[in-house]
ROBA-429853 format. One record per residue (C-alpha): x negated, y negated, z; residue number from 1. Coordinates in steps of 0.1 Angstrom, whole numbers. Each point is the difference from the previous one (the first is absolute). Layout:
@x=X y=Y z=Z i=NUM
...
# end
This chain:
@x=112 y=-158 z=-155 i=1
@x=-11 y=23 z=28 i=2
@x=28 y=18 z=18 i=3
@x=-17 y=24 z=24 i=4
@x=-31 y=6 z=20 i=5
@x=-13 y=36 z=5 i=6
@x=-21 y=4 z=31 i=7
@x=-27 y=25 z=10 i=8
@x=2 y=8 z=38 i=9
@x=-34 y=7 z=16 i=10
@x=-21 y=-31 z=1 i=11
@x=28 y=-22 z=-14 i=12
@x=30 y=4 z=23 i=13
@x=-18 y=17 z=29 i=14
@x=-37 y=-1 z=10 i=15
@x=-3 y=38 z=3 i=16
@x=-30 y=11 z=-20 i=17
@x=-25 y=-2 z=28 i=18
@x=22 y=18 z=24 i=19
@x=6 y=29 z=-25 i=20
@x=-38 y=3 z=-6 i=21
@x=-9 y=0 z=37 i=22
@x=27 y=25 z=8 i=23
@x=-12 y=24 z=-27 i=24
@x=-36 y=-4 z=10 i=25
@x=8 y=5 z=37 i=26
@x=19 y=32 z=-9 i=27
@x=-29 y=14 z=-21 i=28
@x=-25 y=-7 z=28 i=29
@x=23 y=17 z=25 i=30
@x=-2 y=31 z=-23 i=31
@x=-38 y=-3 z=-2 i=32
@x=0 y=-11 z=-36 i=33
@x=-26 y=-24 z=-13 i=34
@x=10 y=-20 z=-29 i=35
@x=-20 y=-22 z=-24 i=36
@x=-1 y=-37 z=7 i=37
@x=30 y=-16 z=-15 i=38
@x=12 y=-35 z=-2 i=39
@x=36 y=-12 z=2 i=40
@x=-2 y=-13 z=-35 i=41
@x=-6 y=35 z=-13 i=42
@x=33 y=12 z=14 i=43
@x=21 y=-32 z=-3 i=44
@x=30 y=6 z=-21 i=45
@x=-6 y=38 z=-1 i=46
@x=26 y=26 z=5 i=47
@x=-2 y=25 z=29 i=48
@x=-14 y=26 z=-24 i=49
@x=-26 y=-23 z=-14 i=50
@x=-12 y=-9 z=35 i=51
@x=-4 y=36 z=10 i=52
@x=-20 y=8 z=-32 i=53
@x=-24 y=-29 z=8 i=54
@x=-5 y=10 z=36 i=55
@x=0 y=38 z=-3 i=56
@x=-11 y=12 z=-35 i=57
@x=3 y=38 z=9 i=58
@x=35 y=10 z=-11 i=59
@x=5 y=30 z=23 i=60
@x=-13 y=-19 z=30 i=61
@x=21 y=-30 z=-9 i=62
@x=32 y=20 z=-1 i=63
@x=-5 y=14 z=35 i=64
@x=-8 y=-34 z=14 i=65
@x=30 y=-17 z=-16 i=66
@x=23 y=25 z=17 i=67
@x=-15 y=-9 z=34 i=68
@x=0 y=-37 z=-8 i=69
@x=37 y=-1 z=-3 i=70
@x=4 y=8 z=37 i=71
@x=-27 y=-25 z=8 i=72
@x=18 y=-29 z=-18 i=73
@x=32 y=9 z=19 i=74
@x=-18 y=-5 z=33 i=75
@x=-19 y=-31 z=-13 i=76
@x=27 y=-19 z=-19 i=77
@x=-6 y=-35 z=-14 i=78
@x=22 y=-26 z=16 i=79
@x=10 y=-19 z=-32 i=80
@x=16 y=-29 z=17 i=81
@x=-34 y=-7 z=16 i=82
@x=-16 y=-1 z=-35 i=83
@x=26 y=-20 z=-19 i=84
@x=-18 y=-29 z=-17 i=85
@x=10 y=-34 z=13 i=86
@x=24 y=-18 z=-22 i=87
@x=13 y=31 z=-18 i=88
@x=34 y=3 z=16 i=89
@x=9 y=-36 z=-5 i=90
@x=-15 y=-1 z=-35 i=91
@x=20 y=30 z=-12 i=92
@x=33 y=-14 z=14 i=93
@x=-7 y=-34 z=-16 i=94
@x=-6 y=17 z=-34 i=95
@x=33 y=20 z=5 i=96
@x=19 y=-32 z=8 i=97
@x=-12 y=-15 z=-33 i=98
@x=12 y=30 z=-20 i=99
@x=-33 y=17 z=-6 i=100
@x=2 y=37 z=-2 i=101
@x=-25 y=20 z=21 i=102
@x=-15 y=34 z=-5 i=103
@x=-28 y=22 z=14 i=104
@x=-24 y=21 z=-21 i=105
@x=-24 y=16 z=24 i=106
@x=-25 y=29 z=-2 i=107
@x=10 y=10 z=35 i=108
@x=26 y=27 z=10 i=109
@x=37 y=-9 z=0 i=110
@x=3 y=11 z=36 i=111
@x=-27 y=-25 z=10 i=112
@x=15 y=-28 z=-21 i=113
@x=35 y=5 z=14 i=114
@x=-13 y=1 z=36 i=115
@x=-19 y=-32 z=-6 i=116
@x=31 y=-17 z=-14 i=117
@x=22 y=12 z=29 i=118
@x=-25 y=-9 z=28 i=119
@x=-7 y=-35 z=-15 i=120
@x=37 y=-8 z=-7 i=121
@x=-5 y=-2 z=-37 i=122
@x=23 y=28 z=-13 i=123
@x=26 y=-25 z=-14 i=124
@x=-27 y=-20 z=-19 i=125
@x=-8 y=25 z=-27 i=126
@x=24 y=14 z=-26 i=127
@x=-25 y=24 z=-15 i=128
@x=-27 y=20 z=18 i=129
@x=-23 y=23 z=-20 i=130
@x=-27 y=23 z=14 i=131
@x=-29 y=10 z=-23 i=132
@x=-4 y=31 z=22 i=133
@x=33 y=13 z=-14 i=134
@x=-11 y=-4 z=-36 i=135
@x=-22 y=21 z=-23 i=136
@x=-26 y=-28 z=0 i=137
@x=-9 y=-25 z=27 i=138
@x=-19 y=-33 z=-2 i=139
@x=-20 y=-10 z=-20 i=140
@x=25 y=15 z=-24 i=141
@x=27 y=-25 z=-9 i=142
@x=28 y=26 z=5 i=143
@x=10 y=-13 z=34 i=144
@x=5 y=-35 z=-14 i=145
@x=18 y=13 z=-31 i=146
@x=24 y=19 z=22 i=147
@x=7 y=-32 z=20 i=148
@x=7 y=-19 z=-32 i=149
@x=24 y=27 z=-12 i=150
@x=19 y=-1 z=33 i=151
@x=2 y=-38 z=-1 i=152
@x=10 y=1 z=-37 i=153
@x=-26 y=-27 z=-7 i=154
@x=-28 y=-6 z=-24 i=155
@x=-36 y=-3 z=12 i=156
@x=-1 y=-37 z=-10 i=157
@x=30 y=-7 z=24 i=158
@x=-20 y=11 z=31 i=159
@x=-30 y=-8 z=21 i=160
@x=-20 y=27 z=19 i=161
@x=-16 y=-8 z=34 i=162
@x=-31 y=22 z=4 i=163
@x=-33 y=1 z=19 i=164
@x=-20 y=30 z=-12 i=165
@x=-18 y=6 z=-33 i=166
@x=21 y=32 z=-4 i=167
@x=33 y=-19 z=5 i=168
@x=-10 y=-29 z=-22 i=169
@x=-10 y=24 z=-28 i=170
@x=34 y=18 z=3 i=171
@x=20 y=-32 z=-2 i=172
@x=-20 y=-14 z=-29 i=173
@x=3 y=32 z=-19 i=174
@x=38 y=-3 z=4 i=175
@x=-2 y=-34 z=-16 i=176
@x=9 y=-19 z=32 i=177
@x=-14 y=-34 z=10 i=178
@x=-20 y=9 z=31 i=179
@x=-9 y=-22 z=30 i=180
@x=-27 y=12 z=23 i=181
@x=0 y=-6 z=38 i=182
@x=-36 y=-3 z=14 i=183
@x=7 y=-2 z=37 i=184
@x=-8 y=36 z=8 i=185
@x=-18 y=10 z=-32 i=186
@x=-30 y=-24 z=-1 i=187
@x=-22 y=29 z=-12 i=188
@x=23 y=12 z=-28 i=189
@x=-4 y=-8 z=-37 i=190
@x=30 y=-22 z=-8 i=191
@x=-14 y=-14 z=-33 i=192
@x=28 y=16 z=-21 i=193
@x=27 y=-19 z=19 i=194
@x=17 y=-30 z=-17 i=195
@x=-2 y=-20 z=32 i=196
@x=-17 y=4 z=33 i=197
@x=12 y=-14 z=34 i=198
@x=-17 y=-1 z=34 i=199
@x=31 y=13 z=17 i=200
@x=36 y=9 z=-7 i=201
@x=13 y=-33 z=16 i=202
@x=-19 y=-20 z=-27 i=203
@x=14 y=24 z=-27 i=204
@x=35 y=-5 z=13 i=205
@x=-3 y=-37 z=-3 i=206
@x=-12 y=4 z=-36 i=207
@x=31 y=20 z=-9 i=208
@x=21 y=-31 z=2 i=209
@x=-15 y=-15 z=-32 i=210
@x=-3 y=34 z=-18 i=211
@x=36 y=9 z=5 i=212
@x=14 y=-34 z=-9 i=213
@x=23 y=-4 z=30 i=214
# end
């Protein structure tokens, strides 16, 4: 029997990927930097470091830009509450009320995850929050999911992972976790490795009822 659901953040709980890509490209243009043409699917589920490597291959140049970009993000912050996916708040609280344990395993930074949870009123929903940015390996490595499992004291077969990107799905599957893919904001991503695919998180929440045997 499943006892917990482990969630990715960007593209699952909040529709933030397009904002992040646009903000980074706007910054690079403001610095006179031309980047190769890149699609959202290439960076979906990537860590901050992976995004920079894709957009700015030159290491020394990338290091200088990253320092300036930190100030740029402070003056152009994402308003998470405005990007919260419809149905997420109610769905999470419904799961909690039915005794399902909730966790986060994200490639994003812990600061960003914690700010999202606070701004969206979701702090009390999750008992475990793991950032791949704090680990030696980020997605598509399974380490972030393995850490979440350890903190939950659960086996992989006792959990479901909600993911959207190929990187995230790969990470969850390598950790041995049944993985449900959310397609709503990831229509161009390869989700073929997922065990199940849903058009949006509302449909996935409705399917949880049967899976969890309430």
